[in-house]
N, C-alpha and C positions, 0 to 999 in steps of 0.2 A: 617525518614521523615517523616510518616503522623500520630506520634504520638502513636502507638502502644504498650503501657506497658511502655510509659515514656512520659515525655512532650514535647509535639510537636515542635519543632524546624526545619524549613524548611535550614536552614543556615548551620548547622548543619550536617544534613540529606546529602547536596548534598557534604559537605567536604567528607565523609564516600562513598558515591557513586562514587566520583571522585578518590578515594584511591583505590576502586576497578575496577574500570576504568583502572587507569594506569598499575594495575597489570595482565590488558587481561582479566575480566570479560565479556563477552560479553551482557550478561543484563545490567550491568552498563554502560557499553559503551551506549549500546540503550538509558538507561533512559537519561544519560547525556547528549547526542545530543537533546534527547526533550526539555530537561530544558534549554538548551542553544536556542533551535528554539524558544520557550515560552517564556521565558525571565522571567520563573516563579520560583524567589528565588535567581535568577543571571542572570546579565546581558545579554538581547540578544543577540547574536552573531552567524550568519548563517554562518560565517567560520567553526567556532568551533561545529556548531551544525551537519554540514556535515564531518566532520574530523571526529567527534566521531560514526555516523553512518555508517561511512565506515568502522572503525576498527571492529565494529559489523557485518556488512556484509560481510566482510573476514572471519570471523568465521561462515558463513551461518546461520546467526540472520534472521529468514523470517520477521519479523517484518522489521526489519531495511532495510532490501531490500525493502519491502512496502515501507515505509516512505520516505525513500532515494529517491525512483523511483519517487514517487509522486511531490518530489522537483524539481528533475531532469523534470521533463514533464512540470511543473508549472513554471520551470525558478524562481527559488524561489532559492537567493544565489548566482547566478551567470545568466549565459546565458540558454537559453531552450534547452535541450538535451534530446529528444522525445525520440530517439531511445534507447540512455543509460537508459532513466528511463523505456519504455515498457521493456528490457531485464532482468533490476531487478525487476520488478511486476512479468513477466512471473516466475522467479525464485523463486520466492514466494508464488506464485499462484502453483505453482508445489510441493512445500512442504506444502499444503494444506492451506495456508493462505486464511480464505473468504474475508476477506474486498478485497485483491490482485485478488482472484477469479473473484469477482464483478468486480473491474476495468480492471480488461482483458477481461472479458465479454462485458464489456460496450463498449470499445474500439474496439474492434470485429464487434459488432452491428452496431457503428455508422462509423466504416471506420477512428475511429481518430487516427493518428498515424502510423496505419497498415493498409493492405488491408482488409476493409470490407469483413466479413465471417459470415455469420450466425450460419451455421453450427458449428462454433468455439465458436462464442460466445453463443448459447444454450448451450454449452457442460459445458465453464465454469461457464455461469451463473448457470445450474444445480447444480454442484459443492457447490459452492456458498449458493444455496436455503439450500442445502442439513444439513448446519449447521446452518440453521435458520438466513441467513442474511435476512435483511428485504427487503432490499433494490433489492437485488438480486431477491427475490421473486414476487417484484413487477415489475422490468425490464422483468423478465424471461416472467410473463404472456402479457406485450405488444409485446415482441418479438414472441411469440408464433401467435399471430394475425397477427403479420409482415409476418410471414411463411406463414400461411395460404392466405392471402392475396397474397401473390408472389405465391405459389401453383395454386392458383384459376387463376390468369392472366396469366400463363403457359399452363394452362389447354384452355383457351379461343383461347389463341394465337395459339394454336396447333390444336382447333377443324375446 
């Protein structure tokens, strides 16, 4: 698809990915879902994107879980389903996907679609940060300030 060792031909590459996806290869299903979502080299089709991403999710592909989770959370390709999206993001995060860990940590930090929990936020952001996720590193610094302020506020309240 990207022309390594042969002439670059996006349409031919997509045909080969489609064949592999139809034979059940999760990485090909993921790639095909991404292609349908982006519309690069193929007509943009959110229904097909979700179909192929779901097939990869069914094989525990953590990148597909993350991407499909984001689509559900944002309501792309259908109605917003934050609960379903968070569940997919969490499955992906538990398998070590740094972007999913960052997203989950951010949701916990902000109480976005999930009960706010700064300890859980710190946990997930630290996991993502250990994989050099720059967004997580930045958000973790901000979170630590929030935790310090909350601790100081509680100390003052109890004094």
